[in-house]
N, CA and C atoms as an extended XYZ file, in Angstrom:
216
Properties=species:S:1:pos:R:3:atomname:S:1:resname:S:1:resid:I:1 pbc="F F F"
N         9.738       18.275       25.196 N   MET     1
C        10.050       17.030       25.079 CA  MET     1
C         9.874       16.969       23.227 C   MET     1
N        10.610       16.650       22.395 N   ARG     2
C        10.654       16.432       21.261 CA  ARG     2
C        10.830       14.593       20.898 C   ARG     2
N        10.363       14.026       20.131 N   PHE     3
C        10.392       12.733       19.559 CA  PHE     3
C        11.001       13.027       18.240 C   PHE     3
N        11.592       12.213       17.702 N   ARG     4
C        11.725       12.001       16.414 CA  ARG     4
C        11.675       10.271       15.598 C   ARG     4
N        11.049       10.285       14.979 N   TYR     5
C         9.932        8.986       14.855 CA  TYR     5
C        11.410        8.313       13.354 C   TYR     5
N        11.677        7.281       13.191 N   GLU     6
C        13.328        6.932       12.782 CA  GLU     6
C        12.503        5.566       11.970 C   GLU     6
N        12.572        4.700       10.949 N   VAL     7
C        12.074        3.337       10.232 CA  VAL     7
C        13.595        3.078       10.815 C   VAL     7
N        14.151        2.268       11.015 N   SER     8
C        15.270        1.253       11.466 CA  SER     8
C        14.989       -0.357       11.801 C   SER     8
N        14.790       -0.467       10.493 N   ILE     9
C        13.885       -2.060        9.958 CA  ILE     9
C        14.579       -2.299        8.520 C   ILE     9
N        14.504       -3.713        7.862 N   GLY    10
C        15.225       -3.748        6.872 CA  GLY    10
C        14.736       -4.958        6.402 C   GLY    10
N        14.676       -5.329        5.401 N   CYS    11
C        14.787       -6.978        5.036 CA  CYS    11
C        16.098       -8.338        5.727 C   CYS    11
N        16.501       -7.881        6.153 N   GLU    12
C        17.835       -7.747        7.419 CA  GLU    12
C        16.840       -8.680        8.445 C   GLU    12
N        16.060       -7.688        8.883 N   ASP    13
C        15.229       -8.132       10.282 CA  ASP    13
C        14.133       -9.475       10.154 C   ASP    13
N        14.013       -9.930        8.541 N   LEU    14
C        12.954      -10.988        8.165 CA  LEU    14
C        13.177      -12.277        9.653 C   LEU    14
N        11.996      -11.802       10.373 N   GLY    15
C        11.892      -13.780       11.278 CA  GLY    15
C        11.812      -12.637       12.385 C   GLY    15
N        12.094      -11.511       12.751 N   HIS    16
C        12.420      -10.713       14.357 CA  HIS    16
C        10.854      -10.022       13.977 C   HIS    16
N        10.489       -9.835       15.716 N   ARG    17
C         9.401       -9.240       15.724 CA  ARG    17
C         9.858       -8.045       15.924 C   ARG    17
N         8.623       -7.164       14.730 N   VAL    18
C         9.101       -5.748       14.490 CA  VAL    18
C         7.394       -5.062       15.225 C   VAL    18
N         7.560       -3.820       15.467 N   THR    19
C         6.586       -2.688       15.559 CA  THR    19
C         6.662       -1.559       14.060 C   THR    19
N         6.139       -1.228       13.615 N   ILE    20
C         5.258       -0.039       13.005 CA  ILE    20
C         4.025        1.141       13.047 C   ILE    20
N         4.445        1.873       12.699 N   ARG    21
C         3.286        2.733       13.231 CA  ARG    21
C         3.429        3.473       11.483 C   ARG    21
N         1.704        3.574       11.212 N   TYR    22
C         2.096        3.631        9.890 CA  TYR    22
C         0.846        5.495        9.374 C   TYR    22
N         0.731        5.718        8.458 N   ARG    23
C        -0.295        6.933        8.642 CA  ARG    23
C        -1.613        6.287        7.422 C   ARG    23
N        -2.959        6.068        8.393 N   LEU    24
C        -3.850        5.466        7.597 CA  LEU    24
C        -4.423        6.810        6.429 C   LEU    24
N        -5.018        6.554        5.563 N   PRO    25
C        -5.630        6.943        3.895 CA  PRO    25
C        -6.627        7.978        4.702 C   PRO    25
N        -7.055        7.445        5.601 N   SER    26
C        -8.515        8.500        6.198 CA  SER    26
C        -7.557        9.293        6.631 C   SER    26
N        -6.796        9.506        7.450 N   SER    27
C        -5.782       10.467        8.715 CA  SER    27
C        -5.417        9.581        9.587 C   SER    27
N        -4.389        9.967       10.718 N   GLY    28
C        -4.520        9.594       11.813 CA  GLY    28
C        -3.595        8.797       11.441 C   GLY    28
N        -3.185        7.514       12.304 N   TYR    29
C        -2.007        6.838       12.491 CA  TYR    29
C        -2.362        5.563       12.964 C   TYR    29
N        -1.843        4.030       12.160 N   SER    30
C        -2.326        2.934       13.000 CA  SER    30
C        -0.574        2.253       13.653 C   SER    30
N        -0.554        1.144       14.232 N   ASP    31
C        -0.169        0.190       14.844 CA  ASP    31
C        -0.046       -0.885       14.227 C   ASP    31
N         1.034       -1.676       13.976 N   VAL    32
C         1.099       -3.324       13.526 CA  VAL    32
C         2.522       -3.763       14.175 C   VAL    32
N         2.022       -4.699       15.022 N   ILE    33
C         3.139       -5.547       16.077 CA  ILE    33
C         3.191       -7.579       15.225 C   ILE    33
N         4.157       -7.419       15.282 N   GLY    34
C         4.381       -8.937       14.681 CA  GLY    34
C         5.741       -9.369       13.898 C   GLY    34
N         5.274      -10.241       13.770 N   VAL    35
C         6.727      -11.088       12.694 CA  VAL    35
C         6.879      -10.185       11.784 C   VAL    35
N         8.352       -9.827       11.480 N   LEU    36
C         8.893       -9.351       10.114 CA  LEU    36
C         8.476      -10.247        9.027 C   LEU    36
N         7.618      -11.082        7.963 N   GLU    37
C         7.574      -12.130        7.564 CA  GLU    37
C         7.673      -12.100        5.507 C   GLU    37
N         7.684      -10.318        5.114 N   THR    38
C         7.749      -10.110        3.962 CA  THR    38
C         8.388       -8.823        3.794 C   THR    38
N         9.239       -8.556        2.800 N   CYS    39
C        10.137       -7.555        2.648 CA  CYS    39
C        10.517       -6.997        1.274 C   CYS    39
N        10.355       -5.581        0.746 N   ASP    40
C        10.264       -5.469       -0.876 CA  ASP    40
C        10.967       -4.215       -0.776 C   ASP    40
N        11.357       -3.639       -1.756 N   GLU    41
C        11.127       -2.406       -2.047 CA  GLU    41
C        10.102       -0.871       -1.178 C   GLU    41
N         8.672       -1.952       -1.871 N   GLU    42
C         7.169       -1.329       -1.666 CA  GLU    42
C         6.866       -1.231       -0.899 C   GLU    42
N         7.110       -2.404        0.381 N   SER    43
C         6.434       -2.518        1.590 CA  SER    43
C         6.650       -3.616        2.687 C   SER    43
N         6.444       -3.980        3.858 N   PHE    44
C         6.866       -4.470        4.451 CA  PHE    44
C         5.367       -5.857        4.867 C   PHE    44
N         5.562       -7.062        5.306 N   GLY    45
C         4.363       -8.048        5.175 CA  GLY    45
C         4.367       -8.181        6.638 C   GLY    45
N         3.908       -7.701        8.268 N   VAL    46
C         3.974       -8.661        9.506 CA  VAL    46
C         3.122       -9.422        9.839 C   VAL    46
N         3.030       -9.898       10.096 N   ARG    47
C         2.023      -11.438       10.965 CA  ARG    47
C         1.611      -11.080       12.240 C   ARG    47
N         0.509      -10.581       12.435 N   ASP    48
C        -0.031       -9.978       13.600 CA  ASP    48
C        -0.534      -11.274       14.651 C   ASP    48
N        -0.588      -10.535       15.620 N   ARG    49
C        -1.225      -12.317       16.744 CA  ARG    49
C        -2.425      -12.993       16.272 C   ARG    49
N        -2.842      -12.566       15.710 N   THR    50
C        -4.091      -13.690       14.913 CA  THR    50
C        -3.766      -14.020       13.712 C   THR    50
N        -2.919      -13.836       12.816 N   GLY    51
C        -2.566      -15.266       12.173 CA  GLY    51
C        -2.833      -14.727       11.136 C   GLY    51
N        -3.271      -13.116       10.489 N   THR    52
C        -2.936      -11.895        9.927 CA  THR    52
C        -1.649      -12.065        9.147 C   THR    52
N        -1.350      -11.192        8.088 N   LEU    53
C        -0.202      -11.210        7.595 CA  LEU    53
C        -0.788       -9.481        6.969 C   LEU    53
N         0.079       -8.775        7.919 N   ARG    54
C        -0.713       -7.165        7.162 CA  ARG    54
C         0.462       -6.736        6.518 C   ARG    54
N         0.146       -5.771        5.477 N   LYS    55
C         1.064       -5.583        3.975 CA  LYS    55
C         1.239       -4.256        4.724 C   LYS    55
N         2.579       -3.506        4.886 N   VAL    56
C         1.970       -2.157        4.691 CA  VAL    56
C         3.176       -0.842        4.025 C   VAL    56
N         3.154       -0.269        3.164 N   ALA    57
C         3.476        0.416        1.879 CA  ALA    57
C         4.199        1.082        2.966 C   ALA    57
N         6.146        0.840        2.184 N   ARG    58
C         6.989        1.912        3.070 CA  ARG    58
C         6.728        2.613        2.664 C   ARG    58
N         5.818        4.238        2.030 N   GLY    59
C         5.728        5.488        1.878 CA  GLY    59
C         4.932        5.528        2.716 C   GLY    59
N         4.252        4.715        3.972 N   ASP    60
C         3.221        5.160        4.939 CA  ASP    60
C         3.338        5.138        6.640 C   ASP    60
N         4.914        4.115        6.022 N   VAL    61
C         5.769        4.121        7.594 CA  VAL    61
C         6.268        4.946        8.042 C   VAL    61
N         6.130        5.790        9.138 N   VAL    62
C         6.437        6.804       10.122 CA  VAL    62
C         7.792        6.252       10.991 C   VAL    62
N         7.119        5.204       11.246 N   ALA    63
C         9.002        4.395       12.255 CA  ALA    63
C         8.666        3.277       12.493 C   ALA    63
N         9.473        2.666       12.722 N   ALA    64
C         9.997        1.120       12.796 CA  ALA    64
C        10.630        1.092       13.780 C   ALA    64
N        10.802       -0.167       14.548 N   LYS    65
C        11.661       -0.972       14.958 CA  LYS    65
C        11.834       -1.994       15.412 C   LYS    65
N        12.595       -2.906       15.554 N   VAL    66
C        12.528       -4.591       16.105 CA  VAL    66
C        12.474       -4.257       17.353 C   VAL    66
N        11.473       -5.109       18.086 N   VAL    67
C        11.631       -5.318       19.261 CA  VAL    67
C        11.654       -6.339       20.029 C   VAL    67
N        11.670       -6.646       21.291 N   ALA    68
C        11.690       -8.267       21.870 CA  ALA    68
C        10.364       -8.444       22.025 C   ALA    68
N        10.868       -9.903       22.030 N   PRO    69
C        10.021      -11.104       22.263 CA  PRO    69
C         8.845      -10.338       23.331 C   PRO    69
N         7.308      -11.116       23.360 N   PRO    70
C         6.140      -10.893       24.188 CA  PRO    70
C         6.932      -11.699       25.301 C   PRO    70
N         6.991      -11.670       26.644 N   GLU    71
C         6.960      -12.018       28.385 CA  GLU    71
C         5.811      -13.186       28.054 C   GLU    71
N         6.574      -14.198       28.665 N   ARG    72
C         5.167      -15.428       29.200 CA  ARG    72
C         5.178      -15.231       30.009 C   ARG    72
């Protein structure tokens, strides 16, 4: 089975919980999940669960989507 990565978030999703998979400079990939707080033509800013604002360059993003809030 083949999977197709898709970036399906944008600035209209500010305030929503998202997950982003992005390329690392050294090689490989990493993920960030949290609230999309900033968005512009160059990057996304996601506030993770530790409260850190993590900036991800749009050119490094390979997949992204809105996700449901965590269950309590």
